[in-house]
N, C-alpha and C positions, 0 to 999 in steps of 0.2 A: 091464256097466252096463245096467240095465233101468229103464224108466219105464212103469208100467201106469196109463195115464190113466183107464181105466174103473174100476179099483180105487180110485184116488185120489178120483175124483168121487163114488163111492158113499159116502164118509165124510162128505160135506157135505150135511146135511139141507136147508139153505137152497136148494140147487140144484133141489130138487123144485118150487119155485115157477115155474121155467121161464125165469128171467132169465139172459141171457148177461152175466156180470159182467166189465167192463173197468175197474172202479173200484178195483182192488187197491192202487194207490199211496195211496189215501185210507183204506184199511182193508180187510182181507180177510174173507172168510166163515170160519166156524168149523167145524172137523171134530169128529166125534163124540167122539174121545178127550179133546179139550179140554173139551167140554161136560160130559162125565162127570166129569172131574177137578174142575171147579168145583163141580158138584153134590155129589160125594162129600166134598169138603172141608167143605161146609156141612152135610152130613148126619151128620157125625161131630163129637164134642166139639171145640170150639175155645175157647181162652182166650188171655190174654196169654202170651207165650213163657216157657217154663220147663222143668223136668225132673221135676216132681212129678205133678200131676194129669194125667189122660189128655188133656184139652184143651190143657194147656200143652205136653205132649210132641208132640202133633199139630202145633201151630203151629210149634214149634221144628224139627221134621222137615221141614215144608213149606219153611220159609225156607232151611234148610241144603241140602236137595236141589235147590232151585231155583237157589241160588247156584252149585252144582256144574254144573247143566245149562247155565246161561247162560255159565259159564266155558268149558265145552266148546264152546259155539256161537261164542264170540268169541275163543277162543285166549287166555284171560285166567286169572288166579288167582281162586278163589272169594272170597278176602278182599278182592279189588278190585272186587267187584260191588255196586253201589249201586242200590237200588230207589227209585222216585219215582212221583208221580202221573202224570207224562207227561214226554216228552223236553224239552218247553218248560219245564216247571217245574224240571227238573234244570239246564237251561242258565241259568235265572235264579238258582237257588241257587248254582251254581258261579261265575257271573259276580260275584255279590255277594261271595263268599268270596275269589276271586282278586283282585278290585279293591282289597281291603284292603292289598295289597302294591304297588299302583301309585301313582305320584306325578305331579304336573304335568310334562309333557314326555315321559312314557312314551308308547308307541304300541301300538295294537291294530289288527291287520289282519283285515278281513272281506272277503267277496267278493260280487259282484253275482249270482253263480250260486246262492247259498244260499237256502234257506227262511228266512223272517223269524225263525224261532225260533233260528237260529244267526247272526243279525245284530243284531236289536234289543236282546237282553239285553246284548251286548257294547258296543253304541253307547251305551246308557243308563248302563251301569256306568262306561264311560270318561268320560262327561260328569260324573258325580258325582265321579270321582277327579281330574278335570282333565287326563286323558290325551287324546291325539290319535288319531282314527280314520283309518286309511289304507285306502283301497278298492282291491281288486284287481279288475280288469275281466275280462270274457271276450269272445270274438269272437262276435258275434251271427250272423255268416254261417256259421260252422262249429260253433258251440256249444261250442267248446273253451276251457277254462280252462288256459292253459299254465303250466308251471313258471316261465317268465320273467315272467309276469304277477304272480306272487307275489314273485319275487326283486326286482322293480323297486320294491316298496313296503316292503322290509325295511330295517331299520337297527339300529344298536347299541342303540337305545332301544326296539325291539320287545319286548313282553312276552308277547304271545299272538297266535297265528294261528288263526282260526276258519275252517274249510273243510268243505265237504260231501264225502262219499265218493261220492255220486251225487245228481244233481239230481232232485228229485221232479217237476220240471216237464218237462224235456226228456231226462232220463236220463243226461246226461254224467257220466262217471266220471274225475275228475281223477287225476293221478299223486300220490296222497296220500303214499306213502312218500317220494318225493323232496321234496314240499312240507314234510313233517315234518322231514326232514333239514336243509333250509334253515332252518326255524324254530329248530331246536336249535343250528345253527351261529351263529345270531344271538343265542343266549341266551334264546330264547322257548320257550313251551309251545305245543303244538298241541291244539286242541279240535276233534274231528271229528264232524260230524253224520252218523251212519250209519243213520238211520231208513229211507231208501229202499234203501240198499245192502244191508242185512242180509237183506232179503227175496229177494235174487237171487244172492248170492255168499257163500261161506264167509269169515268174518272171521278175520283173524289180527292181533291187536292189536300184537304185536311186529313183524311184517312191515310193517304200515302205519306203524309208528313213532309212533302216536298216543299222546299223554299221557292224553287223555280221549276216549272213544268212546261216543256215546249212541245208543240205538235204542228202538223201540217195539214190543212184542210183537204188538200188534193189526195191525201191518203184515206179520207173518209167521205168521198163523193163530192167534195167541193173544189174550188179553184186553187190555183197555185200561189200560195203565200204562206207565211208562218205566223204562229200565235204563241205567245208566252203568257202563262198565268203565274201570279205571285200575290202575296199579301200586299195591299196598298201601303200599309205602314212600313213594310220592308223596302218597297220601291222608293219611299220618301227619303230613305237614308242614303240612296245611291246617287252619285253625281256623274252622269255620262258627259262626254264631250258633245256639245250641241251648238247650233248657230245662235248668235246673240239675240236676234229678234224673236226666235221661236219660244213658245211657251215653256215655262218651267213646271207646269202642273203635271201631276201624275194621273194617268199613265202616258200622256202625250209627250212628256219629257224624253221618252225613249224612242219615239217615232219620228224618224228623220225624214223630212220632206213630206210631200202630199201623199196621202194614203190612196190605195187603189180602190175607190169607192165601189166600182162595179164588182170587183172580186169579193169585197166584204159583203155585198148584197147576196152574192152567190153562196158565201159561207153561211150566212143566216138561213138561207133556204135549205142548205145541206143539213144543218142542225134540225130544222123542222121536219125534213124528210126522215131522218133517223128517229125522231120522236113519233113518227107515224108508222114505224115498222110493225108494231102490234096494233092492228086496226081496232081492236077491242079496248085498248087502253084509254083511260080518262084521267082527269086531274091536271095538275100543273105541267108545264113543259118538262121540268126535271123528273116528275113522276112518270110521264109518258116516255121519256128517254130511258128510264130504268126498265120499263116494261119492254121497250123496243130492243134494247141491248140484251135483255134476257131471252127474248125470242130469237134474236140473231145468233147469240152464242149457242143456243140449242140447235138451230139450223146448221151452223158451221160445224158443230161437234158431230152431227149426223154425217155430214159430208166427209169430215176428216176420218171418221171411223171407216167409211166406205173406201177411202184412199188407202188407209193403213192396211186394210184387209186385202185390197187388190195388190199392193206392193209386196206383201208377204208371200205371194204366190209367184212373183217374178224372179228370175235368176240373176245373180251377180249385181244386186242392188244393195247399196249401203245407205241407210237413212241416218243422217247426222242429227236430226231433231229428236232428242230423247228425254228432255227434261220432264219431270212430273207435271209441272204447271207451265203450259206453253200455249201460244196462239196457234191457229190452224195454218201453220207455215212449216213446210218441210224442205230440207236441203238433201239432195240425193247425189251420189256418185255411182259410177258403174265400173265394174271390173273390166279393165282392158278397153274401155270405150270412153271417148271424150264427151263431156256434157255439152259442149258446143255443137257436136254432131247431133246429139239428142234434141237440143233446142231447134236446130234447123229441120230435122226430121219431123218434129211435131208441128212447126209452123206450116210446113207443106200440107199438113192434114187439118189445118184450121184450129190448132191448139197453141196458145201462147204461154209457155213456161220458160222464162229466160234463164240464161246461164251466166254465172259470174260470182264475184265476192260482194257486189252491191255496196261498196264503200265500207263494209265491215271487214277491212283487210286484216286487222289484228286477230279477229275471231277466226277468219279463214286460215291464217297461218297457224294459229293454235290448234286447229283441227287437223293440221298436217296437209292442208290443201293449197298451201302457198297463196299466191295472189289470184289463182284461178278460180277457187271456190267450187261451186257445183250447180246443179239444176235446181232452181227454187220453185216450189209449188206453193202459191199463196191464195187463200180463199177471200172472197169479197161477198157483200150482201146479195149479189145477183147470180152467184154460181148455183148450179142445180145438179141433180143426180145425172142428167144426161151429159153435162160437161165432164163430170168425173168419169163416166163410162168412156167418153171419147179420149180422155187423157190416158186412162189405163190401157185402152186398146192400142193407142199410139205407142206407148212405152213397150207393150208386149211385142208389137211388130218390130220396134227398133231393136229389141234384145234377142230376137229369134231369127 
């Protein structure tokens, strides 16, 4: 297992500006292969999908190959890959579709750990259907969302459990496989927000037990759009609203309007880039992705340890990311100091670590931080030890 951080960083032209980026949870920088793939798609003929004219064939090939790439990334079937404008849009679309089967007295479970995109669509859909929302809490002292927290709000009327695979605010990775099993035992479906998780760990849809798994390529080096994975046979049972002339085939049934072909080409390239993170890896793309993520996780763990050690020596710092299993994402607050001031102080020194609740407003409130949140430090594949040194030096200067 090898991880050549110098070679990785050389692929990101944005890094030439000199900023040390710790804003990966909000969106990563883009490597050259992804930039080229987007440009190449636009530089060649493109038309509505088909099998005749060159533009039709190009569009068809881009969609087909990107479904295969995302299926390899998520451990899914290509026919279960749905493309959308964003993960938020996909959650709203599927909440409206699934709510058609709900009745008054049915129940939907959401958690206070989640990004609002995996809360509000379900809360609003439940309200329209007359269903009841049950809230699963997490422990603000440990950051843990326990399986028992989900079990306590399940019943025979539960129709859906919406849960994050990893908190975008504090990094907590709940036991999604066990949560999905409990949901299925109650006769419910599980909808998993994997937007933050997919950037840091290899996804296995079957192992997670997720009926639906949503992610956003721009969080793992790709362009801005959303992807949802599900079993094709499950998608066949769902009837979304759609235009009369549009296809009823799965997964196209759920894709409204013309797809962003150039962005899909970029997403394909991002998956291939991740599959090359371990330069010594061989085998299928899925096998190379497994090796690449193993190398990435080891690299990020090294940097996270460096950050943890550095923070422990700084005064008046509270780290709210405490779960035993978590991504390399840390939320900080400072005694008597505003995190927005820390953010601005760091920006002036070429370090980008943003401040806020990052749409995880329920989690921020549960932590006692209101809607303000804290300073979030998030690692990405291109971060290096020098970035961490600059971050820690900047925080030390801010606090002294």
